[in-house]
Structure formats: structure tokens, C-alpha cells
C-alpha positions as CSV (number, residue, x, y, z in Angstrom):
1,M,27.9,-47.1,5.7
2,R,27.3,-50.3,7.7
3,L,24.8,-52.7,6.4
4,D,22.5,-52.6,9.5
5,K,22.4,-48.8,9.5
6,Y,21.6,-48.7,5.8
7,L,18.7,-51.0,6.2
8,K,17.3,-48.8,9.0
9,V,17.9,-45.5,7.2
10,S,16.4,-46.7,3.9
11,R,13.5,-48.2,6.0
12,L,13.8,-51.7,4.5
13,I,13.9,-52.7,8.2
14,K,12.1,-50.7,10.9
15,R,14.8,-51.0,13.6
16,R,18.6,-51.3,13.6
17,T,18.6,-54.0,16.3
18,V,16.3,-56.0,14.1
19,A,18.5,-55.5,11.1
20,N,21.6,-56.6,13.2
21,E,19.7,-59.7,14.4
22,A,18.8,-60.7,10.8
23,C,22.4,-60.2,9.7
24,D,23.6,-62.4,12.6
25,A,21.1,-65.1,11.7
26,G,22.2,-65.2,8.1
27,K,18.9,-63.9,6.6
28,I,20.6,-61.0,4.6
29,T,22.7,-61.5,1.6
30,V,24.6,-58.9,-0.3
31,N,25.7,-59.9,-3.9
32,D,24.6,-63.6,-3.1
33,K,26.9,-63.8,-0.1
34,V,25.8,-63.9,3.5
35,A,26.6,-60.5,5.0
36,R,27.6,-59.4,8.5
37,A,26.0,-56.1,10.1
38,S,29.4,-54.5,9.6
39,Y,29.5,-54.9,5.8
40,D,30.2,-51.6,4.1
41,V,27.3,-50.9,1.7
42,K,28.2,-49.4,-1.8
43,V,26.2,-48.2,-4.7
44,G,25.3,-51.1,-7.0
45,D,25.2,-53.8,-4.2
46,V,22.3,-56.1,-4.5
47,I,20.7,-56.9,-1.0
48,E,18.3,-59.7,-0.5
49,I,16.3,-59.9,2.8
50,T,14.6,-63.1,3.8
51,L,12.4,-62.8,6.8
52,G,9.8,-65.5,7.4
53,S,8.3,-66.5,4.0
54,K,8.9,-63.2,2.4
55,S,11.9,-62.3,0.3
56,V,12.9,-58.8,-0.8
57,K,15.6,-58.1,-3.3
58,V,16.8,-54.5,-3.9
59,K,19.7,-52.7,-5.7
60,V,21.4,-49.9,-3.9
61,T,21.2,-46.6,-5.8
62,E,22.5,-44.2,-3.2
63,V,24.0,-44.2,0.3
64,K,23.1,-41.3,2.6
65,E,23.6,-41.0,6.4
66,V,20.4,-38.9,6.8
67,V,17.3,-39.1,4.7
68,R,13.6,-38.0,5.2
69,K,11.0,-40.6,5.3
70,E,9.5,-39.5,2.1
71,D,12.8,-39.8,0.3
72,A,13.9,-43.2,1.8
73,A,12.6,-45.2,-1.1
74,T,15.0,-43.4,-3.5
75,M,18.0,-45.2,-1.8
76,Y,17.1,-48.5,-3.6
77,E,15.2,-50.0,-6.5
78,A,13.7,-53.4,-7.0
79,A,16.0,-56.0,-8.3
80,V,15.0,-58.9,-10.5
């Protein structure tokens, strides 16, 4: 699944266009490398999102095309 779509489906970022723009601006890294929106997300990847002064780092636990809002948080876990 594309990185921008994963960020939207997992509800880490609210809209796909915002996720796409964040990727283009270099604010999202996967496994410590700046990632493009077309990056193919896999289980085990560590995604770091830096928007403003906030930084969120998560580890991908599962990749699903469709997920309910209540279950979105199960797609990732906090990474240290």
C-alpha cells in the first residue's frame, strides 16, 4: 500500500492530500530515510512524521486497505 494512503487509512494523518504534501516536503521518514508518497509500506517499517514541532514515530504492525475507525489504531504501535 502507498505511504500516503496508509497514513490516511490508519488515521495518522486526516487527509490523503495532506499526507502527500508532507511526503513531498520531506517531513515523513521511513526507516530513517526520507520517503515519497509512492513508497510501498510493509509490516515492520518505522514511520516518523514531523509536522510543526510535533514528532510521531510508529511501527507498522499490519497493512489493510479498509479499516473501521475504531480499529485504525491496531495498524501501528508506538516506536521508541
